[in-house]
N, C-alpha and C positions, 0 to 999 in steps of 0.2 A: 156723698161720696163712698157708699158701697155697693158692695156687688148683693143684688137680692141672697146668696147665698154663702157670703162672708159671714164669720163668725161660729159656723157649724160644724161639729164636730163630725168627721168622717175619715175613711179609711185609706183612702188613696188621692192626687188630685195633682193634676198636670200644668205645671205653670204657665199664664197666659200673661201675654204680652201688648197692650193695646197702642197702638200708635196713632192719637187723636190730634190731626191738624185742622184746623179752622182755620178759613180764612177770615180776619176781622177779630175773631174771638181768642180766647187763650187754647195756647196748641199745649196738650198733655203727653206725655209718655206715662201710663198706667200699667205697673205691674201686679197683677192678682197672681199671688206667691202665699205658700202656706208654712206655717211653724208647726215642727213635728212636737208634738205633747209625748210625755210619759207610758206608757202601756199601747205606745203602735198607732194609736189614732193621728189626728192634722187636722189644724184649724186652718181655714184658705181668710186670707184679708184682702184686700186692694189694697195700694201704694202709691201716690203719685211719688213720680223721680226726679226731686229738684235737684240740680249741680249747684246752685245755691246757697243749698240749708247747710249751715255750718255745722250742727250735731249729728251723729250715725243716723238716729231715727227718731220720729215724732210720732205719737203715738195716742190715739183718741182715746176717749175714757173708756167706750166697749174694750179696743183690743187691749188696754192695760188691764182691765179687770180679767177677762179671758187670761193672759202668759199670767197675772197676780194667782189667779183659780190654780194652775196650772203651777204655779211656783219657777217659773221661767227668767221671772225677774231678780236679778243679785247685785248686792250693794258693793261699793268700795267703802264708804264709808255714809251716815245720815243723808247728804246730800245728792251723791252720784249712782245713778244706777244704771245696769247695765244687763243684756242677755248676751249669748254665748251661739255666735253664728257661723255654722259648717260651710262653707264658701267650696267648698269640693274633700275628697277623703285626707287630702293633706293639708288641707286650709283653715284653724278656728281658731276665729279670732272672738276680743269680747267687743260689740259694740255700744255705745253710749244710748240712755233711751232718755228723753221728756216728754212731757206732757206737749201735745201740738197745741202751739197758739189759739191765744179763743175766737182769732176770724178767719179758721180756718178747723173748727174743735170737731169737727164729725170728720176729717180726714187723716190717715196714716200717711206719713212722708219719708222716703228714704231719701239721707242724704246724699252730699256726692264720697264721701269716704268711703261710704257702704258701697255704694257705685262701683267707684274704684276695683274695690277687694273684691266683689262680684265680676266684676269683667264685662263691664256696659258695654252690647257694642250696638252699634248704630250703624242701618244698611238699607236703602231700598226703601224707605215708610215703612221700616219694620226695626224693632229692637230686641234683643236678648241678652241674657247673661253667659257666662264659664257654659259650657255644654256640661259638665260635671256637676251643676248647680240644682239641686231637686226641693229642697227643705231648709229654713230657716233653723 
């Protein structure tokens, strides 16, 4: 469930949106987007966009390790973790994170609450987020 170049620290990244429609199999919207790291680097990750996911983000162990290494994960209390997301220049919000459920453990998932805040747009076998959105 990951692109070969996911989790590598790089200087810049252009988001990629993959509209995967497969007759008779699972259909998926996959967003390859990047987290902005302290110091200016970014780290891309692939996410399944899941409108049925009740939490903001579900992150694989590998994704959690990267975000913890760079101290991007914050805590409301001992049981609730979150990350700050900058949807555009004027919209910064806290998004709860959980570990991806075991059955999908290698995947990263974006739930509907974040898809809505990033202004998910669907059109003609493609999709995108708000035009101002660059990095998480």
